[in-house]
MOPAC internal coordinates of N, CA, C and O (Angstrom, degrees):
PM7 1SCF
backbone

  N    0.0000 0     0.00 0     0.00 0    0    0    0
  C    1.4564 1     0.00 0     0.00 0    1    0    0
  C    1.5237 1   112.22 1     0.00 0    2    1    0
  O    1.2310 1   121.05 1   137.17 1    3    2    1
  N    1.3454 1   115.60 1   -42.83 1    3    2    1
  C    1.4713 1   119.55 1   180.00 1    5    3    2
  C    1.5189 1   111.29 1   -60.39 1    6    5    3
  O    1.2310 1   120.53 1   139.16 1    7    6    5
  N    1.3211 1   116.59 1   -40.84 1    7    6    5
  C    1.4656 1   120.12 1  -179.41 1    9    7    6
  C    1.5334 1   111.17 1   -64.36 1   10    9    7
  O    1.2310 1   120.31 1   139.84 1   11   10    9
  N    1.3199 1   117.00 1   -40.16 1   11   10    9
  C    1.4694 1   121.22 1   176.91 1   13   11   10
  C    1.5297 1   111.00 1   -61.24 1   14   13   11
  O    1.2310 1   121.18 1   136.18 1   15   14   13
  N    1.3162 1   115.34 1   -43.82 1   15   14   13
  C    1.4810 1   119.06 1  -179.49 1   17   15   14
  C    1.5272 1   110.42 1   -67.36 1   18   17   15
  O    1.2310 1   119.29 1   141.07 1   19   18   17
  N    1.3228 1   118.96 1   -38.93 1   19   18   17
  C    1.4374 1   120.85 1   177.96 1   21   19   18
  C    1.5332 1   111.42 1   -65.03 1   22   21   19
  O    1.2310 1   120.95 1   141.84 1   23   22   21
  N    1.3127 1   115.78 1   -38.16 1   23   22   21
  C    1.4923 1   119.79 1   175.88 1   25   23   22
  C    1.5041 1   109.09 1   -63.54 1   26   25   23
  O    1.2310 1   119.87 1   134.83 1   27   26   25
  N    1.3122 1   117.85 1   -45.17 1   27   26   25
  C    1.4734 1   122.08 1   178.50 1   29   27   26
  C    1.5467 1   109.46 1   -56.92 1   30   29   27
  O    1.2310 1   120.51 1   130.66 1   31   30   29
  N    1.3424 1   116.62 1   -49.34 1   31   30   29
  C    1.4581 1   119.14 1   180.00 1   33   31   30
  C    1.5169 1   112.25 1   -61.73 1   34   33   31
  O    1.2310 1   120.09 1   140.04 1   35   34   33
  N    1.3224 1   117.44 1   -39.96 1   35   34   33
  C    1.4768 1   121.73 1   179.56 1   37   35   34
  C    1.5297 1   110.78 1   -64.30 1   38   37   35
  O    1.2310 1   120.15 1   140.42 1   39   38   37
  N    1.3140 1   117.32 1   -39.58 1   39   38   37
  C    1.4625 1   120.87 1  -175.76 1   41   39   38
  C    1.5217 1   114.57 1   -84.71 1   42   41   39
  O    1.2310 1   120.09 1   159.35 1   43   42   41
  N    1.3360 1   117.43 1   -20.65 1   43   42   41
  C    1.4616 1   120.54 1  -171.07 1   45   43   42
  C    1.5191 1   115.02 1  -122.53 1   46   45   43
  O    1.2310 1   120.14 1  -177.45 1   47   46   45
  N    1.3233 1   117.34 1     2.55 1   47   46   45
  C    1.4786 1   120.22 1   179.11 1   49   47   46
  C    1.5078 1   108.74 1  -138.07 1   50   49   47
  O    1.2310 1   121.06 1    -5.30 1   51   50   49
  N    1.3246 1   115.58 1   174.70 1   51   50   49
  C    1.4661 1   121.26 1   175.87 1   53   51   50
  C    1.5308 1   111.03 1  -101.05 1   54   53   51
  O    1.2310 1   120.30 1  -162.22 1   55   54   53
  N    1.3113 1   117.03 1    17.78 1   55   54   53
  C    1.4593 1   121.25 1  -176.86 1   57   55   54
  C    1.5234 1   112.99 1   -56.48 1   58   57   55
  O    1.2310 1   119.49 1   146.01 1   59   58   57
  N    1.3061 1   118.57 1   -33.99 1   59   58   57
  C    1.4617 1   120.05 1  -173.91 1   61   59   58
  C    1.5254 1   113.25 1  -106.09 1   62   61   59
  O    1.2310 1   119.80 1  -161.73 1   63   62   61
  N    1.3216 1   117.99 1    18.27 1   63   62   61
  C    1.4789 1   118.82 1  -177.90 1   65   63   62
  C    1.5508 1   112.07 1   -84.93 1   66   65   63
  O    1.2310 1   119.33 1  -172.18 1   67   66   65
  N    1.2817 1   118.89 1     7.82 1   67   66   65
  C    1.4588 1   126.24 1   172.64 1   69   67   66
  C    1.5219 1   114.99 1    68.63 1   70   69   67
  O    1.2310 1   119.98 1  -164.86 1   71   70   69
  N    1.3453 1   117.65 1    15.14 1   71   70   69
  C    1.4409 1   119.29 1   169.57 1   73   71   70
  C    1.5230 1   108.63 1   -86.88 1   74   73   71
  O    1.2310 1   119.53 1   -35.66 1   75   74   73
  N    1.3489 1   118.50 1   144.34 1   75   74   73
  C    1.4505 1   119.54 1  -178.10 1   77   75   74
  C    1.5286 1   113.06 1   -57.27 1   78   77   75
  O    1.2310 1   120.97 1   -45.27 1   79   78   77
  N    1.3134 1   115.75 1   134.73 1   79   78   77
  C    1.4614 1   121.85 1  -179.84 1   81   79   78
  C    1.5133 1   109.62 1  -143.95 1   82   81   79
  O    1.2310 1   121.32 1   -26.62 1   83   82   81
  N    1.3511 1   115.08 1   153.38 1   83   82   81
  C    1.4603 1   121.64 1   171.83 1   85   83   82
  C    1.5370 1   106.98 1  -107.89 1   86   85   83
  O    1.2310 1   120.82 1   -51.99 1   87   86   85
  N    1.3210 1   116.04 1   128.01 1   87   86   85
  C    1.4440 1   121.89 1  -170.31 1   89   87   86
  C    1.5337 1   109.34 1  -129.99 1   90   89   87
  O    1.2310 1   120.48 1   -57.10 1   91   90   89
  N    1.3109 1   116.69 1   122.90 1   91   90   89
  C    1.4640 1   122.02 1   175.99 1   93   91   90
  C    1.5142 1   108.29 1  -105.27 1   94   93   91
  O    1.2310 1   120.76 1   -57.20 1   95   94   93
  N    1.3178 1   116.15 1   122.80 1   95   94   93
  C    1.4701 1   122.53 1  -178.34 1   97   95   94
  C    1.5207 1   108.35 1  -111.45 1   98   97   95
  O    1.2310 1   120.91 1   -71.65 1   99   98   97
  N    1.3268 1   115.86 1   108.35 1   99   98   97
  C    1.4602 1   122.51 1   179.83 1  101   99   98
  C    1.5218 1   109.14 1   -87.06 1  102  101   99
  O    1.2310 1   120.36 1   -43.99 1  103  102  101
  N    1.3169 1   116.91 1   136.01 1  103  102  101
  C    1.4644 1   123.74 1  -178.25 1  105  103  102
  C    1.5269 1   110.95 1    48.06 1  106  105  103
  O    1.2310 1   121.33 1  -120.18 1  107  106  105
  N    1.3417 1   115.05 1    59.82 1  107  106  105
  C    1.4789 1   119.41 1  -171.43 1  109  107  106
  C    1.5262 1   113.57 1   -63.83 1  110  109  107
  O    1.2310 1   122.28 1   -44.68 1  111  110  109
  N    1.3132 1   113.24 1   135.32 1  111  110  109
  C    1.4664 1   120.61 1   174.02 1  113  111  110
  C    1.5167 1   106.68 1   -85.30 1  114  113  111
  O    1.2310 1   120.10 1   -43.10 1  115  114  113
  N    1.3058 1   117.41 1   136.90 1  115  114  113
  C    1.4834 1   121.48 1  -175.53 1  117  115  114
  C    1.5261 1   111.43 1   -56.57 1  118  117  115
  O    1.2310 1   120.01 1   137.88 1  119  118  117
  N    1.3059 1   117.59 1   -42.12 1  119  118  117
  C    1.4852 1   120.25 1  -178.50 1  121  119  118
  C    1.5412 1   111.29 1   -60.52 1  122  121  119
  O    1.2310 1   119.70 1   138.60 1  123  122  121
  N    1.2992 1   118.17 1   -41.40 1  123  122  121
  C    1.4715 1   121.08 1   176.76 1  125  123  122
  C    1.5184 1   111.42 1   -71.03 1  126  125  123
  O    1.2310 1   121.43 1   134.31 1  127  126  125
  N    1.3240 1   114.86 1   -45.69 1  127  126  125
  C    1.4791 1   120.08 1  -175.05 1  129  127  126
  C    1.5068 1   110.94 1   -56.81 1  130  129  127
  O    1.2310 1   119.95 1   133.86 1  131  130  129
  N    1.3024 1   117.69 1   -46.14 1  131  130  129
  C    1.4607 1   121.83 1  -178.86 1  133  131  130
  C    1.5295 1   110.87 1   -59.57 1  134  133  131
  O    1.2310 1   120.28 1   138.59 1  135  134  133
  N    1.3105 1   117.07 1   -41.41 1  135  134  133
  C    1.4586 1   120.76 1  -178.00 1  137  135  134
  C    1.5260 1   111.70 1   -73.65 1  138  137  135
  O    1.2310 1   120.88 1   137.17 1  139  138  137
  N    1.3178 1   115.92 1   -42.83 1  139  138  137
  C    1.4730 1   119.87 1  -176.93 1  141  139  138
  C    1.5277 1   112.47 1   -70.80 1  142  141  139
  O    1.2310 1   119.81 1   146.39 1  143  142  141
  N    1.3004 1   117.97 1   -33.61 1  143  142  141
  C    1.4629 1   121.37 1   178.10 1  145  143  142
  C    1.5315 1   111.73 1   -60.98 1  146  145  143
  O    1.2310 1   120.12 1   151.42 1  147  146  145
  N    1.3031 1   117.38 1   -28.58 1  147  146  145
  C    1.4698 1   121.74 1  -177.66 1  149  147  146
  C    1.5312 1   113.34 1   -76.04 1  150  149  147
  O    1.2310 1   119.64 1   165.23 1  151  150  149
  N    1.3018 1   118.29 1   -14.77 1  151  150  149
  C    1.4689 1   121.22 1  -177.10 1  153  151  150
  C    1.5311 1   109.20 1   -77.13 1  154  153  151
  O    1.2310 1   120.69 1   -68.91 1  155  154  153
  N    1.3132 1   116.28 1   111.09 1  155  154  153
  C    1.4709 1   122.40 1  -174.10 1  157  155  154
  C    1.5351 1   112.71 1   -63.81 1  158  157  155
  O    1.2310 1   120.19 1   148.44 1  159  158  157
  N    1.3089 1   117.23 1   -31.56 1  159  158  157
  C    1.4798 1   121.15 1  -177.89 1  161  159  158
  C    1.5310 1   114.03 1   -83.24 1  162  161  159
  O    1.2310 1   120.86 1   174.42 1  163  162  161
  N    1.3411 1   115.97 1    -5.58 1  163  162  161
  C    1.4515 1   121.67 1  -175.52 1  165  163  162
  C    1.5147 1   111.46 1  -101.26 1  166  165  163
  O    1.2310 1   120.64 1   -61.68 1  167  166  165
  N    1.3254 1   116.38 1   118.32 1  167  166  165
  C    1.4479 1   121.09 1   171.66 1  169  167  166
  C    1.5310 1   106.13 1   -83.31 1  170  169  167
  O    1.2310 1   121.38 1   -78.90 1  171  170  169
  N    1.3044 1   114.96 1   101.10 1  171  170  169
  C    1.4695 1   122.63 1  -166.66 1  173  171  170
  C    1.5326 1   111.37 1  -106.77 1  174  173  171
  O    1.2310 1   120.52 1   -52.86 1  175  174  173
  N    1.3199 1   116.61 1   127.14 1  175  174  173
  C    1.4513 1   122.76 1  -179.52 1  177  175  174
  C    1.5240 1   109.01 1  -131.19 1  178  177  175
  O    1.2310 1   120.86 1   -52.58 1  179  178  177
  N    1.3359 1   115.96 1   127.42 1  179  178  177
  C    1.4765 1   120.26 1   176.14 1  181  179  178
  C    1.5298 1   109.08 1   -98.77 1  182  181  179
  O    1.2310 1   121.11 1   -32.25 1  183  182  181
  N    1.3119 1   115.48 1   147.75 1  183  182  181
  C    1.4550 1   120.33 1  -179.05 1  185  183  182
  C    1.5234 1   111.44 1  -145.91 1  186  185  183
  O    1.2310 1   121.43 1   -38.37 1  187  186  185
  N    1.2987 1   114.86 1   141.63 1  187  186  185
  C    1.4744 1   119.77 1   178.72 1  189  187  186
  C    1.5201 1   107.95 1  -163.01 1  190  189  187
  O    1.2310 1   120.49 1   -29.24 1  191  190  189
  N    1.2924 1   116.68 1   150.76 1  191  190  189
  C    1.4650 1   120.73 1   178.64 1  193  191  190
  C    1.5187 1   112.32 1   -77.97 1  194  193  191
  O    1.2310 1   120.72 1   145.76 1  195  194  193
  N    1.3416 1   116.22 1   -34.24 1  195  194  193
  C    1.4703 1   119.19 1  -174.28 1  197  195  194
  C    1.5274 1   115.99 1  -118.58 1  198  197  195
  O    1.2310 1   119.41 1   162.30 1  199  198  197
  N    1.3116 1   118.72 1   -17.70 1  199  198  197
  C    1.4561 1   121.28 1  -177.79 1  201  199  198
  C    1.5390 1   110.14 1   -74.87 1  202  201  199
  O    1.2310 1   119.41 1   -63.60 1  203  202  201
  N    1.3273 1   118.74 1   116.40 1  203  202  201
  C    1.4601 1   120.09 1  -178.61 1  205  203  202
  C    1.5191 1   113.40 1   -69.79 1  206  205  203
  O    1.2310 1   119.71 1   166.16 1  207  206  205
  N    1.3362 1   118.16 1   -13.84 1  207  206  205
  C    1.4494 1   121.11 1   178.46 1  209  207  206
  C    1.5210 1   113.87 1   -87.30 1  210  209  207
  O    1.2310 1   120.11 1   169.84 1  211  210  209
  N    1.3162 1   117.39 1   -10.16 1  211  210  209
  C    1.4677 1   120.27 1   177.57 1  213  211  210
  C    1.5187 1   110.38 1   -66.96 1  214  213  211
  O    1.2310 1   120.73 1   -31.94 1  215  214  213
  N    1.2963 1   116.21 1   148.06 1  215  214  213
  C    1.4684 1   120.96 1  -177.94 1  217  215  214
  C    1.5174 1   112.70 1   -67.05 1  218  217  215
  O    1.2310 1   120.63 1   143.32 1  219  218  217
  N    1.3289 1   116.41 1   -36.68 1  219  218  217
  C    1.4655 1   121.39 1   177.80 1  221  219  218
  C    1.5176 1   109.87 1  -135.94 1  222  221  219
  O    1.2310 1   121.23 1   -30.45 1  223  222  221
  N    1.3193 1   115.24 1   149.55 1  223  222  221
  C    1.4842 1   121.58 1   177.67 1  225  223  222
  C    1.5226 1   107.57 1   -89.65 1  226  225  223
  O    1.2310 1   120.29 1   -59.99 1  227  226  225
  N    1.3346 1   117.06 1   120.01 1  227  226  225
  C    1.4458 1   121.90 1  -174.80 1  229  227  226
  C    1.5269 1   109.55 1  -141.24 1  230  229  227
  O    1.2310 1   121.41 1   -44.82 1  231  230  229
  N    1.3209 1   114.90 1   135.18 1  231  230  229
  C    1.4770 1   122.08 1   171.42 1  233  231  230
  C    1.5316 1   105.62 1   -95.32 1  234  233  231
  O    1.2310 1   120.14 1   -59.00 1  235  234  233
  N    1.3301 1   117.34 1   121.00 1  235  234  233
  C    1.4659 1   120.09 1  -177.23 1  237  235  234
  C    1.5092 1   113.29 1   -62.01 1  238  237  235
  O    1.2310 1   120.14 1   160.48 1  239  238  237
  N    1.3210 1   117.34 1   -19.52 1  239  238  237
  C    1.4688 1   120.92 1   176.89 1  241  239  238
  C    1.5190 1   111.46 1   -79.01 1  242  241  239
  O    1.2310 1   120.67 1   170.12 1  243  242  241
  N    1.3316 1   116.33 1    -9.88 1  243  242  241
  C    1.4595 1   120.99 1  -178.48 1  245  243  242
  C    1.5378 1   109.50 1  -149.06 1  246  245  243
  O    1.2310 1   119.70 1  -114.04 1  247  246  245
  N    1.3172 1   118.17 1    65.96 1  247  246  245
  C    1.4564 1   122.33 1  -177.60 1  249  247  246
  C    1.5413 1   108.62 1   -69.16 1  250  249  247
  O    1.2310 1   120.00 1   -55.32 1  251  250  249
  N    1.3343 1   117.61 1   124.68 1  251  250  249
  C    1.4572 1   121.09 1  -170.45 1  253  251  250
  C    1.5291 1   115.63 1   -88.17 1  254  253  251
  O    1.2310 1   119.78 1  -154.55 1  255  254  253
  N    1.3186 1   118.03 1    25.45 1  255  254  253
  C    1.4518 1   121.21 1  -179.21 1  257  255  254
  C    1.5242 1   109.22 1  -112.44 1  258  257  255
  O    1.2310 1   120.55 1   -35.04 1  259  258  257
  N    1.3275 1   116.54 1   144.96 1  259  258  257
  C    1.4693 1   118.66 1   178.11 1  261  259  258
  C    1.5412 1   112.05 1   -62.40 1  262  261  259
  O    1.2310 1   121.37 1   -22.61 1  263  262  261
  N    1.3161 1   114.98 1   157.39 1  263  262  261
  C    1.4752 1   120.16 1   174.22 1  265  263  262
  C    1.5261 1   108.80 1   -54.49 1  266  265  263
  O    1.2310 1   120.54 1   -33.21 1  267  266  265
  N    1.2945 1   116.57 1   146.79 1  267  266  265
  C    1.4751 1   123.70 1   177.13 1  269  267  266
  C    1.5153 1   113.45 1    67.41 1  270  269  267
  O    1.2310 1   119.41 1  -159.35 1  271  270  269
  N    1.3411 1   118.73 1    20.65 1  271  270  269
  C    1.4438 1   122.02 1   176.98 1  273  271  270
  C    1.5129 1   111.39 1   -74.49 1  274  273  271
  O    1.2310 1   120.07 1   155.53 1  275  274  273
  N    1.3283 1   117.46 1   -24.47 1  275  274  273
  C    1.4747 1   121.94 1  -174.89 1  277  275  274
  C    1.5141 1   109.87 1  -130.52 1  278  277  275
  O    1.2310 1   121.52 1   -30.74 1  279  278  277
  N    1.3203 1   114.70 1   149.26 1  279  278  277
  C    1.4546 1   121.22 1   173.69 1  281  279  278
  C    1.5099 1   110.78 1   -78.62 1  282  281  279
  O    1.2310 1   120.44 1   151.43 1  283  282  281
  N    1.3400 1   116.76 1   -28.57 1  283  282  281
  C    1.4599 1   121.33 1  -179.50 1  285  283  282
  C    1.5154 1   109.09 1  -152.24 1  286  285  283
  O    1.2310 1   121.55 1   -33.63 1  287  286  285
  N    1.3180 1   114.63 1   146.37 1  287  286  285
  C    1.4645 1   122.77 1   173.30 1  289  287  286
  C    1.5106 1   106.39 1  -129.03 1  290  289  287
  O    1.2310 1   121.56 1   -51.15 1  291  290  289
  N    1.3444 1   114.63 1   128.85 1  291  290  289
  C    1.4610 1   120.24 1  -176.19 1  293  291  290
  C    1.5115 1   108.27 1  -122.79 1  294  293  291
  O    1.2310 1   120.10 1   180.00 1  295  294  293

């Protein structure tokens, strides 16, 4: 499943075009997280309300970042 989603993102977004981007990953799946963390041009932040491995604790009903903080939220 992760491979299918990565192919979809590669074919339908500019996520992998190597331009600098800020990316917020809510409830990150380990398979995606490992791949996305390796992208040097991606400022990658994971967030979750309950996952202790997430970089920040965030409730998706009340995301504490200003508008336009990220180029993409997944």
